[in-house]
NUMARSE-606497 format. One record per residue (C-alpha): residue in one letter; x, y negated, z. Coordinates in steps of 0.02 Angstrom, whole numbers, always signed. Layout:
- code | px | py | pz
- a | X | Y | Z
...
***
This chain:
- code | px | py | pz
- m | +532 | -954 | +828
- k | +641 | -841 | +726
- l | +571 | -777 | +560
- t | +628 | -610 | +490
- e | +620 | -576 | +304
- l | +533 | -411 | +268
- f | +434 | -333 | +125
- l | +244 | -333 | +107
- v | +193 | -180 | +6
- t | +14 | -187 | -60
- i | -72 | -33 | -132
- v | -242 | -41 | -218
- t | -313 | +129 | -255
- e | -456 | +252 | -253
- r | -527 | +290 | -81
- i | -484 | +475 | -102
- l | -299 | +432 | -82
- r | -320 | +333 | +78
- d | -264 | +465 | +204
- d | -124 | +532 | +93
- l | -51 | +358 | +70
- v | -63 | +317 | +255
- d | +35 | +478 | +289
- l | +161 | +430 | +154
- i | +187 | +259 | +236
- r | +213 | +338 | +408
- d | +325 | +477 | +342
- n | +440 | +346 | +264
- g | +457 | +239 | +420
- g | +310 | +119 | +409
- k | +251 | +67 | +583
- g | +77 | +8 | +536
- y | -43 | -40 | +399
- t | -204 | -133 | +362
- i | -343 | -60 | +254
- t | -477 | -162 | +168
- d | -621 | -108 | +56
- v | -604 | -194 | -113
- e | -689 | -207 | -281
- g | -622 | -255 | -451
- e | -589 | -206 | -629
- g | -429 | -150 | -710
- s | -360 | -47 | -853
- r | -470 | +100 | -802
- g | -626 | -10 | -798
- t | -745 | -25 | -651
- r | -805 | +117 | -542
- v | -955 | +206 | -616
- s | -1014 | +289 | -456
- d | -1048 | +230 | -280
- f | -1026 | +412 | -224
- e | -837 | +389 | -213
- g | -850 | +226 | -117
- k | -757 | +65 | -146
- n | -573 | +58 | -184
- v | -455 | +21 | -40
- k | -313 | -101 | -19
- i | -177 | -39 | +99
- e | -47 | -165 | +157
- t | +108 | -130 | +259
- v | +253 | -239 | +314
- v | +417 | -144 | +310
- s | +602 | -164 | +274
- r | +651 | -176 | +91
- e | +727 | -1 | +100
- v | +568 | +77 | +169
- g | +462 | -21 | +44
- n | +563 | +45 | -102
- k | +545 | +224 | -40
- i | +357 | +204 | -25
- i | +343 | +128 | -198
- d | +452 | +262 | -278
- q | +351 | +404 | -202
- i | +184 | +329 | -252
- a | +246 | +305 | -429
- e | +310 | +484 | -437
- h | +159 | +571 | -363
- y | +6 | +464 | -403
- f | +27 | +346 | -552
- e | -8 | +476 | -686
- n | -172 | +544 | -619
- y | -251 | +409 | -512
- a | -306 | +228 | -523
- v | -172 | +148 | -415
- i | -72 | -12 | -419
- v | +71 | -60 | -304
- y | +156 | -226 | -285
- a | +276 | -299 | -159
- n | +329 | -471 | -101
- p | +460 | -532 | +20
- v | +378 | -606 | +175
- k | +442 | -697 | +327
- v | +363 | -638 | +488
- v | +371 | -684 | +671
- r | +420 | -540 | +785
- g | +496 | -445 | +639
- d | +568 | -312 | +755
- k | +391 | -241 | +774
- y | +394 | -188 | +591
- i | +562 | -100 | +578
***
């Protein structure tokens, strides 16, 4: 089987940004995503209220170009005012044409 090298972009953020970030992924050419409820502690501490719900982890497999666009827009629009972290790794996937 042929493996295609793509980019796994992982976003961990407040639940309130979930729909906005899904739209951002789609608007920049992402074909799909996976969302998981997550818990943890970071530079902003732990969540103090269950009212807002757990944080979410959004993962998408995209081309490097699309991944860089997503990362740049998140940094520009969300880093200053929200608890959000983004990281990316190259990944090799089967059926890579489904992602680009």
